[in-house]
TORLOTOR-398512 format. One record per residue: x, y, z of N, C-alpha, C in turn. Coordinates in steps of 0.02 Angstrom, whole numbers, padded with zeros to 5 digits, always signed. Layout:
<nodes>
XYZXYZXYZ
...
</nodes>
This chain:
<nodes>
-03317+08155+03451-03346+08221+03459-03294+08268+03490
-03290+08328+03466-03244+08378+03492-03285+08431+03529
-03257+08456+03583-03289+08510+03619-03244+08571+03619
-03273+08627+03632-03235+08689+03637-03239+08711+03709
-03182+08716+03742-03181+08731+03814-03125+08778+03831
-03128+08805+03892-03076+08848+03918-03026+08806+03958
-02962+08818+03946-02910+08782+03981-02854+08829+04002
-02819+08809+04055-02761+08847+04078-02699+08822+04042
-02659+08868+04016-02596+08850+03984-02545+08835+04038
-02519+08774+04038-02470+08754+04089-02399+08772+04068
-02384+08765+04004-02317+08781+03979-02320+08799+03906
-02269+08836+03884-02263+08857+03814-02194+08835+03790
-02192+08801+03733-02127+08780+03706-02087+08841+03685
-02026+08844+03707-01982+08901+03691-01929+08880+03640
-01940+08825+03605-01890+08799+03559-01892+08834+03491
-01937+08880+03482-01941+08915+03419-01980+08877+03365
-02018+08827+03386-02057+08788+03336-02110+08833+03304
-02124+08819+03242-02177+08853+03207-02224+08799+03180
-02286+08796+03198-02319+08844+03241-02299+08834+03315
-02309+08885+03354-02294+08883+03426-02341+08834+03461
-02313+08792+03503-02352+08741+03538-02348+08753+03613
-02397+08725+03648-02398+08730+03721-02437+08673+03751
-02435+08667+03816-02472+08615+03851-02527+08647+03894
-02585+08615+03893-02641+08637+03935-02657+08582+03985
-02692+08601+04037-02715+08552+04086-02786+08533+04067
-02795+08470+04049-02861+08444+04029-02882+08390+04079
-02924+08408+04126-02948+08361+04177-02891+08325+04213
-02839+08362+04229-02782+08333+04264-02730+08303+04219
-02741+08302+04155-02693+08275+04106-02667+08331+04063
-02605+08326+04044-02576+08377+03999-02587+08357+03927
-02608+08405+03887-02619+08395+03816-02581+08450+03778
-02550+08431+03722-02516+08480+03681-02565+08511+03632
-02563+08577+03627-02607+08613+03581-02566+08664+03542
-02594+08684+03485-02562+08734+03443-02582+08804+03468
-02532+08846+03482-02544+08915+03503-02530+08964+03447
-02517+08939+03387-02496+08980+03331-02546+09031+03306
-02609+09023+03323-02660+09071+03300-02663+09133+03344
-02629+09131+03401-02633+09186+03450-02564+09215+03464
-02563+09276+03485-02501+09309+03505-02500+09318+03580
-02440+09322+03608-02431+09338+03679-02467+09291+03727
-02462+09226+03714-02488+09176+03760-02431+09151+03803
-02443+09151+03869-02392+09130+03916-02422+09079+03964
-02379+09043+03999-02402+08996+04050-02443+09035+04101
-02500+09006+04120-02545+09038+04167-02604+09072+04134
-02600+09085+04068-02656+09114+04032-02710+09061+04021
-02770+09083+04008-02825+09039+03991-02843+09049+03918
-02857+08994+03883-02874+08996+03812-02934+08951+03798
-02970+08969+03746-03023+08925+03720-02990+08881+03668
-03000+08815+03675-02969+08766+03631-03022+08725+03595
-03012+08715+03530-03056+08672+03490-03012+08632+03442
-03020+08566+03444-02984+08520+03400-02908+08531+03403
-02883+08547+03462-02811+08554+03470-02782+08622+03453
-02825+08671+03439-02802+08738+03422-02829+08788+03473
-02786+08828+03502-02807+08883+03546-02836+08938+03501
-02899+08955+03512-02934+09003+03468-02937+09074+03495
-02940+09081+03561-02940+09148+03590-02918+09145+03662
-02892+09202+03685-02868+09208+03754-02925+09237+03796
-02932+09211+03857-02984+09235+03903-02951+09269+03963
-02987+09318+03991-02964+09345+04054-02983+09294+04108
-02953+09299+04166-02963+09249+04219-03035+09243+04240
-03071+09299+04247-03141+09297+04268-03185+09260+04217
-03175+09274+04153-03214+09240+04101-03198+09166+04100
-03135+09148+04109-03116+09078+04109-03147+09041+04168
-03146+09071+04226-03176+09039+04285-03251+09031+04276
-03284+09081+04248-03356+09076+04236-03371+09019+04188
-03332+09014+04133-03342+08961+04084-03330+08893+04116
-03276+08886+04155-03261+08822+04187-03315+08803+04238
-03341+08853+04275-03395+08840+04323-03459+08816+04287
-03474+08847+04230-03533+08826+04192-03526+08755+04166
-03467+08737+04143-03455+08668+04119-03462+08619+04177
-03434+08637+04234-03439+08594+04293-03512+08584+04313
-03551+08637+04312-03622+08633+04329-03659+08586+04280
-03643+08591+04216-03675+08547+04166-03657+08473+04178
-03595+08461+04197-03574+08392+04209-03610+08363+04269
-03622+08404+04320-03653+08380+04382-03728+08367+04374
-03758+08394+04321-03831+08385+04312-03848+08316+04291
</nodes>
């Protein structure tokens, strides 16, 4: 099963790869995702990821709200 969640971008590959790739923090583990669908993504940004693809960029407040909601669901 795949989920769609908000994640913080930890690093962005600067090697000129196409599509552009980056690493996100997933529950304390780093995962490589494709950033090629979005422009102007930098380390520290928050993105919605589904099946290894960053689909949209979030502002910090929206990302925190989404992460808090997920945390609340896990605790139930």
